[in-house]
C-alpha positions as CSV (number, residue, x, y, z in Angstrom):
1,M,48.2,79.0,-9.3
2,S,50.0,77.1,-12.1
3,A,52.9,76.3,-9.8
4,L,50.5,74.9,-7.2
5,I,48.8,72.8,-9.8
6,F,52.2,71.5,-11.0
7,L,53.3,70.6,-7.4
8,C,50.0,68.8,-6.8
9,A,50.5,66.9,-10.1
10,I,54.0,65.9,-8.9
11,L,52.6,64.8,-5.5
12,I,49.8,62.8,-7.1
13,G,52.2,61.2,-9.5
14,F,54.6,60.3,-6.7
15,L,51.7,58.7,-4.7
16,I,50.6,56.7,-7.7
17,Y,54.2,55.5,-8.3
18,S,54.6,54.7,-4.6
19,L,51.4,52.8,-4.6
20,I,52.3,50.7,-7.6
21,T,55.7,50.0,-6.3
22,S,54.4,49.0,-2.9
23,L,52.1,46.4,-4.6
24,R,54.6,45.1,-7.1
25,R,55.8,41.6,-6.5
26,P,59.4,40.9,-7.6
27,K,59.6,38.7,-10.7
28,N,59.6,35.0,-9.9
29,F,59.3,35.7,-6.1
30,P,58.1,32.8,-3.9
31,P,54.3,32.6,-3.5
32,G,52.6,34.2,-0.6
33,P,49.7,36.5,0.4
34,R,49.0,39.7,-1.7
35,F,50.7,42.9,-0.6
36,V,48.6,45.7,0.9
37,P,49.6,49.2,-0.2
38,W,52.6,50.6,1.7
39,L,52.2,48.0,4.5
40,G,52.9,44.8,2.6
41,N,51.7,41.9,4.7
42,T,52.5,43.4,8.1
43,L,49.0,43.8,9.5
44,Q,47.7,40.5,8.2
45,F,50.9,38.7,9.4
46,R,50.6,40.1,13.0
47,K,46.8,39.6,13.2
48,E,46.8,36.0,12.0
49,A,50.0,35.0,13.9
50,R,48.5,36.3,17.1
51,A,45.3,34.4,16.5
52,L,47.1,31.1,15.8
53,G,49.5,31.4,18.7
54,G,52.8,32.2,16.9
55,Q,54.3,33.2,13.5
56,H,55.8,29.7,13.1
57,I,52.3,28.2,13.0
58,L,51.1,30.8,10.5
59,F,54.1,30.2,8.2
60,E,53.3,26.5,8.1
61,R,49.6,27.1,7.4
62,W,50.5,29.5,4.5
63,A,53.0,26.9,3.2
64,K,50.0,24.5,2.9
65,D,47.7,27.2,1.4
66,Y,50.3,28.2,-1.3
67,K,51.6,24.6,-1.7
68,S,55.2,25.8,-1.3
69,N,58.1,25.4,1.2
70,L,59.2,28.9,0.3
71,L,57.0,31.8,1.1
72,G,57.5,35.4,-0.2
73,L,56.2,38.2,2.0
74,K,56.7,41.9,2.4
75,L,56.9,43.3,5.9
76,G,57.0,47.1,5.8
77,R,59.5,47.8,3.0
78,E,61.5,44.6,3.5
79,Y,61.1,41.6,1.2
80,V,61.0,38.5,3.4
81,V,61.5,34.8,2.3
82,V,60.5,32.0,4.7
83,A,62.3,28.7,4.2
84,L,60.4,25.6,5.5
85,G,61.1,21.9,5.2
86,H,64.4,20.0,5.5
87,E,65.6,20.6,2.0
88,M,65.1,24.4,2.0
89,V,66.2,24.9,5.6
90,K,69.4,23.0,5.0
91,E,70.2,24.8,1.8
92,V,69.8,28.2,3.4
93,Q,71.9,27.4,6.4
94,L,74.8,26.0,4.4
95,Q,75.0,28.6,1.5
96,E,77.4,31.5,1.8
97,V,74.9,33.8,0.1
98,F,72.6,33.6,3.1
99,E,75.2,34.3,5.8
100,G,74.3,38.0,5.9
101,R,72.3,39.8,8.6
102,P,69.6,42.4,7.9
103,D,70.6,46.0,8.7
104,N,67.4,47.4,10.2
105,F,66.3,49.6,13.1
106,F,65.4,46.7,15.4
107,L,68.7,44.8,15.0
108,R,70.6,48.0,15.6
109,L,68.4,48.8,18.6
110,R,69.2,45.3,20.0
111,T,72.9,46.2,19.9
112,M,72.5,49.7,21.5
113,G,72.2,51.6,18.2
114,T,75.2,50.1,16.6
115,R,75.9,47.3,14.1
116,K,78.5,45.5,16.1
117,G,79.1,42.3,17.9
118,I,78.9,38.9,16.3
119,T,75.4,37.7,16.1
120,C,73.9,40.7,14.2
121,T,76.9,41.5,11.9
122,D,78.3,39.9,8.7
123,G,81.1,40.3,6.3
124,Q,84.7,40.9,7.5
125,L,83.7,42.3,10.9
126,W,81.6,39.2,11.7
127,Y,84.3,36.7,10.5
128,E,87.2,38.5,12.3
129,H,85.4,38.8,15.6
130,R,83.7,35.4,15.6
131,H,87.1,33.8,14.9
132,F,88.8,35.8,17.7
133,A,86.0,35.3,20.2
134,M,85.8,31.5,19.6
135,K,89.5,31.1,19.7
136,Q,89.9,32.9,23.0
137,M,86.8,31.2,24.5
138,R,88.4,27.8,23.6
139,H,91.7,29.0,25.1
140,V,90.0,29.6,28.5
141,G,88.1,26.4,28.3
142,Y,85.0,26.7,26.2
143,G,83.9,23.3,25.1
144,R,86.7,21.7,27.1
145,S,87.5,20.4,30.5
146,Q,87.8,23.8,32.1
147,M,84.2,24.7,31.1
148,E,83.0,21.4,32.5
149,Q,84.7,22.2,35.8
150,H,82.7,25.4,36.0
151,I,79.6,23.4,35.2
152,E,80.4,21.0,38.0
153,V,80.6,23.8,40.5
154,E,77.3,25.3,39.4
155,A,75.5,22.0,39.2
156,E,76.5,21.2,42.9
157,E,75.4,24.7,43.9
158,L,72.1,24.1,42.1
159,L,71.5,20.8,43.9
160,A,72.2,22.6,47.2
161,Q,69.6,25.2,46.3
162,L,67.0,22.6,45.4
163,E,67.6,20.7,48.6
164,R,67.1,23.9,50.6
165,T,63.5,24.1,49.2
166,D,62.6,21.3,51.6
167,E,60.4,19.7,48.9
168,Q,58.1,22.8,48.7
169,P,56.6,23.7,45.3
170,I,58.9,26.1,43.3
171,E,59.3,27.6,39.8
172,P,62.8,26.3,38.8
173,V,63.5,28.5,35.8
174,T,65.2,31.5,37.5
175,W,67.7,29.3,39.3
176,L,68.4,27.4,36.1
177,A,69.1,30.6,34.2
178,Q,71.5,31.9,36.9
179,S,73.4,28.6,37.0
180,V,73.9,28.6,33.2
181,L,75.0,32.3,33.2
182,N,77.5,31.7,36.0
183,V,79.2,29.1,33.8
184,L,79.3,31.5,30.9
185,W,80.5,34.4,33.1
186,C,83.4,32.4,34.4
187,L,84.6,32.0,30.8
188,I,83.9,35.7,29.8
189,A,84.9,37.5,33.1
190,G,86.9,34.8,35.0
191,K,84.5,34.6,38.0
192,R,81.1,33.7,39.1
193,I,78.6,36.5,39.5
194,A,79.1,37.8,43.0
195,S,76.3,37.2,45.6
196,E,75.8,41.0,46.0
197,E,75.1,41.1,42.2
198,D,72.4,38.5,42.4
199,S,69.6,41.1,42.5
200,T,71.1,42.8,39.5
201,L,71.3,39.5,37.6
202,R,67.7,38.6,38.4
203,R,66.5,42.0,37.2
204,L,68.5,41.6,33.9
205,L,67.0,38.1,33.4
206,D,63.5,39.4,34.0
207,L,64.0,42.2,31.5
208,M,65.4,39.7,28.9
209,N,62.4,37.4,29.5
210,R,60.0,40.3,28.9
211,R,61.9,41.2,25.8
212,S,61.8,37.7,24.4
213,K,58.0,37.5,24.9
214,L,57.3,41.0,23.5
215,F,59.1,40.5,20.1
216,D,59.2,37.9,17.4
217,I,62.1,37.0,15.2
218,C,61.0,39.7,12.8
219,G,61.4,42.3,15.5
220,G,57.7,43.2,15.7
221,L,56.4,46.6,14.6
222,L,59.6,48.3,15.5
223,A,61.4,46.6,12.7
224,Q,58.9,47.6,10.0
225,F,57.8,51.0,11.4
226,P,60.5,52.5,13.6
227,W,58.6,55.8,13.8
228,L,56.0,54.1,16.0
229,R,58.5,54.4,18.9
230,H,57.6,58.1,19.1
231,L,53.9,57.4,19.3
232,A,53.9,54.3,21.5
233,P,57.3,53.8,23.1
234,D,55.9,51.4,25.8
235,R,53.5,49.3,23.6
236,T,56.1,48.8,20.9
237,G,58.7,47.7,23.4
238,Y,61.1,50.5,22.6
239,N,61.3,51.7,26.2
240,L,61.9,48.1,27.4
241,I,64.8,47.6,25.1
242,R,66.3,50.9,26.0
243,Q,66.1,50.1,29.7
244,L,67.6,46.6,29.1
245,N,70.4,48.1,27.0
246,T,71.2,50.7,29.7
247,E,71.4,48.1,32.5
248,L,73.3,45.6,30.5
249,Y,75.8,48.2,29.4
250,G,76.4,49.3,33.0
251,F,76.7,45.7,34.2
252,F,79.3,44.9,31.4
253,M,81.3,48.1,31.7
254,D,81.7,47.7,35.5
255,T,83.4,44.3,34.8
256,I,85.4,45.7,31.8
257,D,86.7,48.6,33.9
258,D,87.8,46.2,36.7
259,H,89.6,44.1,34.1
260,R,91.3,47.1,32.6
261,R,92.7,48.2,36.0
262,Q,93.9,44.7,36.8
263,L,95.5,44.3,33.4
264,A,97.5,47.5,34.0
265,K,98.9,45.9,37.2
266,E,99.4,42.4,35.8
267,P,99.7,42.2,32.0
268,S,100.2,38.4,32.3
269,S,96.5,38.0,33.3
270,S,95.5,38.6,29.7
271,D,95.0,34.9,28.9
272,T,92.6,34.1,31.8
273,D,89.3,35.1,30.3
274,L,87.7,36.6,27.2
275,I,87.6,40.2,28.5
276,Y,91.3,40.3,29.4
277,A,92.2,38.8,26.0
278,Y,90.1,41.4,24.1
279,L,91.6,44.3,26.1
280,Q,95.1,43.0,25.4
281,E,94.3,42.8,21.7
282,M,93.0,46.4,21.7
283,Q,96.3,47.5,23.3
284,D,98.4,45.5,20.9
285,R,96.7,46.9,17.8
286,S,96.8,50.5,19.2
287,A,100.5,50.1,20.0
288,S,101.2,48.9,16.4
289,G,99.5,52.0,15.0
290,E,96.5,50.2,13.5
291,S,94.1,53.1,13.2
292,S,91.4,51.2,11.4
293,S,91.1,48.4,13.9
294,T,87.6,47.1,14.6
295,F,88.7,46.1,18.1
296,N,87.2,48.7,20.4
297,E,85.2,49.0,23.6
298,T,81.8,49.0,22.0
299,Q,82.5,45.9,20.0
300,L,83.6,44.2,23.2
301,V,80.4,45.1,24.9
302,M,78.4,43.8,22.0
303,T,80.4,40.5,21.9
304,I,79.7,39.9,25.6
305,L,76.0,40.7,24.9
306,D,75.8,38.1,22.2
307,F,77.2,35.4,24.4
308,F,75.0,36.6,27.3
309,I,71.9,36.4,25.2
310,A,72.9,33.0,23.7
311,G,73.5,31.5,27.1
312,S,70.8,33.0,29.2
313,Q,67.5,31.7,27.9
314,T,67.5,28.9,25.4
315,T,69.7,26.6,27.6
316,S,67.8,27.2,30.8
317,N,64.4,27.0,29.1
318,T,65.4,23.6,27.6
319,I,66.3,22.3,31.1
320,N,63.1,23.9,32.4
321,L,61.0,22.0,29.8
322,A,62.8,18.8,30.5
323,L,62.0,19.1,34.2
324,M,58.3,19.8,33.3
325,V,58.2,16.6,31.1
326,L,59.8,14.5,33.9
327,A,57.2,15.8,36.4
328,M,54.4,14.8,34.0
329,R,55.9,11.6,32.8
330,A,56.9,9.5,35.8
331,D,57.6,6.5,33.5
332,V,60.3,8.5,31.6
333,Q,61.8,9.8,34.8
334,E,62.1,6.4,36.4
335,K,63.6,4.9,33.2
336,L,66.2,7.6,33.3
337,Y,66.9,7.0,37.0
338,A,67.2,3.2,36.4
339,E,69.7,3.9,33.6
340,L,71.8,6.2,35.8
341,T,71.8,3.7,38.7
342,G,72.6,0.7,36.5
343,S,75.7,-1.2,37.4
344,V,77.7,-0.3,34.3
345,V,76.5,3.3,34.1
346,A,76.8,4.0,37.9
347,A,80.6,3.6,37.7
348,T,80.8,6.5,35.2
349,T,78.2,8.8,36.7
350,E,78.4,8.4,40.4
351,D,82.1,8.1,41.0
352,A,82.9,11.0,38.5
353,F,80.9,14.0,37.6
354,P,78.7,13.4,34.5
355,H,80.4,15.5,32.0
356,L,79.2,15.5,28.4
357,S,81.9,13.0,27.4
358,K,80.0,10.4,29.5
359,R,76.9,10.6,27.5
360,E,77.8,7.5,25.5
361,S,77.1,5.6,28.7
362,V,73.6,7.0,29.2
363,D,71.9,6.6,25.8
364,Y,68.3,7.1,27.1
365,M,69.2,10.3,28.8
366,D,70.9,11.5,25.6
367,A,67.8,10.5,23.6
368,F,65.5,12.2,26.1
369,I,67.3,15.5,25.8
370,M,67.2,15.3,22.0
371,E,63.5,14.6,22.1
372,V,62.9,17.6,24.4
373,Q,64.7,19.8,21.9
374,R,62.9,18.3,18.9
375,F,59.4,18.3,20.5
376,F,59.4,21.8,21.9
377,H,61.6,23.5,19.3
378,I,62.0,26.6,21.4
379,T,63.5,28.5,18.5
380,P,60.9,27.5,15.9
381,I,62.0,30.3,13.5
382,T,65.7,31.2,13.3
383,G,67.6,33.9,11.5
384,P,67.1,36.4,10.3
385,R,69.5,36.1,7.4
386,R,70.1,38.5,4.5
387,A,70.8,37.5,0.9
388,L,74.2,39.0,0.1
389,W,73.5,39.0,-3.6
390,S,70.6,38.1,-5.9
391,T,70.3,34.3,-6.1
392,K,68.0,31.4,-6.7
393,L,66.4,29.1,-4.1
394,G,64.0,26.3,-4.9
395,G,63.6,27.6,-8.4
396,Y,62.6,31.1,-7.2
397,D,64.5,34.4,-7.5
398,I,65.6,35.8,-4.2
399,P,66.4,39.6,-4.4
400,K,69.6,41.0,-3.0
401,N,69.1,42.1,0.7
402,A,65.9,40.1,1.1
403,T,65.5,38.9,4.7
404,I,65.5,35.1,5.0
405,L,63.7,33.3,7.9
406,I,64.4,29.6,8.7
407,G,61.6,27.4,9.9
408,L,63.3,24.8,12.1
409,R,59.9,23.7,13.6
410,S,58.8,22.5,10.2
411,V,61.8,20.1,10.2
412,H,61.5,18.9,13.8
413,L,57.8,18.2,13.3
414,D,58.0,16.8,9.7
415,K,55.3,14.1,9.7
416,E,56.7,12.2,6.7
417,H,60.0,11.9,8.4
418,W,59.1,11.3,12.1
419,G,55.8,9.5,11.6
420,D,54.4,10.7,14.9
421,P,56.0,14.1,15.5
422,L,53.4,15.2,18.1
423,E,54.1,12.3,20.4
424,F,56.9,12.8,23.0
425,R,58.9,9.6,22.4
426,P,62.7,9.5,23.2
427,E,62.9,6.0,21.8
428,R,62.8,7.5,18.3
429,F,66.5,8.4,18.8
430,I,67.4,4.8,20.0
431,D,68.6,2.4,17.3
432,L,68.2,-1.4,17.2
433,A,71.5,-1.8,19.1
434,G,70.1,0.3,22.0
435,K,72.4,3.2,21.3
436,C,71.4,6.8,20.8
437,S,71.6,7.7,17.2
438,K,71.8,11.0,15.3
439,D,69.2,12.1,12.8
440,E,69.8,14.6,10.0
441,Y,66.4,16.2,10.6
442,F,67.5,17.1,14.2
443,M,69.2,20.5,14.1
444,P,68.4,22.6,17.3
445,F,71.6,24.6,17.0
446,G,71.4,25.2,13.3
447,M,74.1,24.3,10.7
448,G,77.0,25.9,9.0
449,R,79.1,28.9,10.0
450,R,76.1,30.7,11.5
451,R,75.6,27.7,13.9
452,C,74.6,28.9,17.4
453,L,77.6,30.4,19.4
454,G,76.5,28.7,22.6
455,D,76.0,25.2,21.4
456,A,78.9,23.7,23.3
457,L,77.8,25.3,26.6
458,A,74.2,24.4,26.0
459,R,74.8,20.7,25.3
460,A,77.2,20.4,28.3
461,C,74.9,22.2,30.8
462,I,71.7,20.5,29.7
463,F,73.3,17.0,30.0
464,S,75.2,17.5,33.3
465,F,72.5,19.4,35.1
466,L,69.8,16.9,34.2
467,V,71.8,13.9,35.1
468,R,72.7,15.4,38.5
469,I,69.1,16.4,39.2
470,V,67.6,13.0,38.3
471,Q,70.3,11.2,40.4
472,H,69.4,13.2,43.5
473,F,65.7,14.1,43.2
474,R,62.3,12.9,42.1
475,I,60.5,15.7,40.3
476,V,56.9,15.7,41.4
477,L,53.9,17.8,40.5
478,P,52.1,19.5,43.4
479,A,48.5,18.5,43.9
480,G,46.3,20.3,41.3
481,E,49.3,21.5,39.2
482,T,48.9,20.7,35.5
483,P,51.6,22.4,33.4
484,S,50.7,23.5,29.9
485,M,52.3,21.9,26.9
486,I,51.5,25.1,24.8
487,L,54.4,27.4,24.9
488,L,54.3,31.2,25.0
489,P,55.3,32.8,21.6
490,G,58.1,35.3,21.2
491,I,61.7,35.4,19.9
492,T,62.0,32.1,21.7
493,L,59.2,29.9,22.9
494,T,58.9,29.7,26.7
495,P,56.8,27.5,29.0
496,K,54.1,29.0,31.0
497,P,55.0,29.3,34.7
498,Y,54.6,26.0,36.6
499,K,55.7,24.6,39.9
500,V,57.3,21.3,40.9
501,Q,58.6,19.7,44.0
502,F,62.1,18.3,44.2
503,V,61.9,15.3,46.5
504,K,65.2,14.0,47.8
505,R,65.9,10.4,46.7
506,S,66.9,8.1,49.6
């Protein structure tokens, strides 16, 4: 009996200690809502974010409530700091201490149970593989003329597809996503996605769209309570991610195996795309007896996945939103068309394909694209980052391994800076000389060494595709169609489905 009493006393003591610990706020931690025992702010966060239409809106409301551009939360067992406003957002993005990535169940699930790739890793592995991947991508044309040649092919194919619609109402987003991915796939795998693979690609895009809507940047309940996957595998999105991982892995491995066979026949092909270069690097390190090399097949798959995700949604969704705005704002559309057909501009955009290097000739188009990115801020919260060591930020103490979220929306909609941030007005990026000007509060791709991997591809595709579409078509809303300016929440914000007609210009 005494032993049982002793065990009960230990259990009660442990529960009391656990309760106190779960409620304890770290010393000088940023302000935020009070923690609930063992759950932190998870339930309150999810309930209020859902009611307001997204976590980014909730964070900005809490920032007003607590009169702070730094918020301190606890989601499950993780301490989370949210940085809002230009000063805090810039500081987090540029400091080395915040270059880490959290190591939690959700991020490992995203990378098929591993902690590999580029986007979700940090330290030496991240630095080595990011440097190698970007070096090889530049070698095969990323951010250079070879990439723009691929964009030219896809843009002309997209125009042909739009012309075949015979001016019937369509949802353009799927074709846009396929066009962007084909450019990326040429750099990664050396070829367009074959026509017989189109159904596979559409299925993958559909799964990725469902994934982006189901989760938020925090990973949803799976990040805070991984055990829920055993109780509700469908509702938590666990089965969806598993299905997506399986299909992506099979899709990538088919291509990798083809490359491996070709490389055995023609070793000289190793400099033609990223996969060849990576397989050659694996062979070279193995031949040199480097047993601890991080270059392996799983890491290659994860690297491809990072580029695939970076190029599949944000770029196509930005173009999709731009087309939606053009359909709703005939005045903006006609001003762009007038600029593109002007005597000076026409010589650079009609006689030669409108690559990104031509954007200095079309200032209003450049400003229009920047305003689309600012106004819609499809990645309102970026990150997540991890504090690599204990540090200070904005006068507060940030514990080691705390997760840091970055509120880009708070910068892009800063009323004090922009004046009228909720008005769609491309002219805000036009200076007194009529030239498109940059603004330090405009940062859709982030800053620092964690800047988006796909920024060069995104900027080039968005510009070239939009110029070509506006040159050849009027974008018209079908009768009774009124697109919503309210975007659907998720890891990235996406427009609600809408239809437009592409009317051939005479």
